[in-house]
C-alpha angles and dihedrals in degrees: 000000000000135000089229124087095199131051118243116274111256089238089053090049091056092046093047100044120093098175090105092068109013094061088092086073091071096106091055092043093052092046091048092048092051092052091046092052092051092047092050090054093043090056093045094246092123128019125260087245092056090047092054092048090050094048091048091050093047089053089055092047090050092053091051093050092045093049094046094241099107106136102235114191133207090247096057105113097186141352091266094058092040091056092046091048094050091044091056090048090055102041102023127227093344087074087074090063091069093077092058111126096007138082131207085248096065092031095057096047091046090055092048094047089052089049094050091049090053095045090047091056090048091051092051090051093051092045089051089055093053091046090053091051092049093048091049092051092044092054090050090055103031093132102034106121120222135159117266115217142220119181084003087290122120106265117161132347120257136171117261089233090058092050093050091049090059088071090047091061093044088054092045087061091046089055090053090050091056090048087054091049090051090050094048090053089055099094110100111231095185112110094038091100119198092332111304105054126262134284095244134080096247127176106234092171090063091050091049092052094047094047096043099250115147093212146007121253104253098209122053094206093052091042095061098033100040119103102154091113085067090053088052092051092045091047091053090047093048094049093046091048090051090055090049090052090057090050090049092049091055094046088052092052097041094050093053120104088242091063102021091186095135148358120228120226116266091237089066100040136076136215131227126261091223109017111063095191094061126111107183124199091223096151092052090047090052089054084064095044099046095054097074089048090061092041088054091056089056092048092045094052092048083058091052093054095038110116091348110157119227137295130017119340127172087243086080090071084078091072098082105059090050091052094043097049095040091051094046092047094047096048090047092052094044088056091049093049091048091050093050097046091047092051105033118117120208127215104227094187094052090047093049094047091053092046089052093071102120094209088075087065091065094104090052089055091052089050089051089057089049091055088051091057103266116134111250096242090052091046090050090057093048093053091044087059091049091052091050092050091049094047094046090053094043091240139123123251091254090057094062115112124240088248091057090048089052092051088062101031131001088198093059090049090052089051098040093137091058087046090055092047091054088054091057101108100229092058092061090065103034093050091070094091100153119113108275092021129130102254109123094246090053093047090051088050091050092049090054089051089049092055090053092049092047091056093049104066102184114249117240 
């Protein structure tokens, strides 16, 4: 019996149905239903005999889903109704007792919260793998000099190990963001009913313990309408993907003939359909291209929730595809980034040659003048003049004569030996003594900190 006189229009059925994508929530739905059946019996709401029949039927449903032989039907609107329909086919009318004291509203969001908690933990594990790969490669190249860049122009020299560790720390923060997302999905919605609670004395604490939730959602309205834990997950995924895109961009640049800083592994590169000499950094390029896709999921779901009145609205069905695709995309790109970092080979000579450009020692010369008592802004202008003189004459800074130095700064001419010492390449790197800087002692110190952080995956 239905309150409607007309069947739903086929176009509306297609619009309304979510079975095409939410079927991947079946493990969570079966686990939730088992816990719910046990709780109902524990509270005397259903009999022990009914509980056992429901659990046996759910076992059979799980086997069918796991084996890929579950008999989906055209009328299945979503995975939750499909499982209940099949359960009732297997165990008879008792299957209808399973939905006692719950609504699809709290059922759906509980499944999704379980899913987000699981995917957040998987993301943290994958991020930890990439962090470990970066740390290993950084330690292999702690003292390999290279130019650091601003505006994609050579700026100051750094060690390759120091540069690689920059990504380690980005990912460390990403891992913490996923721990936060897992924590925020830790409030059990089940038991909130449609929006106001249920007419039975249920034990939500028992459900929370069995399903791995740290706490019970304290407000039934918030429980069924809240989806900010999905925003937290998508935010973590978007930020992590953006970090991966920056790593991908550098791998693309560094592996080009113009830079020649590295060669990507064959397993993560592609050839050309027409140019047999090509080795294209396609995987690294896709790290760049996939990031805005994940960011778009975050923006789109903000749009879904924007100005949405409480409590449940069908708009909320749009939560799942954003989560599913963002999670799949992120984990795929994390695997690619880990494979590329583990297998990339660096060209030490090209890195050293690029780092030998004396112009990137300009700041060190300015700092020499500061140590000699010249205000920094004045020193900056002096060195800018030296650079201009060198470039106009097609020479390096070390090739300037004492007279040319004197024309810009008598003090530099008087301390020409110190000037020459600053231009010795190793001093450019080892002079960066500040905490977090690129001197070798500080990079070794940083690597030790990175090991400690790697072993302390933040708890959710």
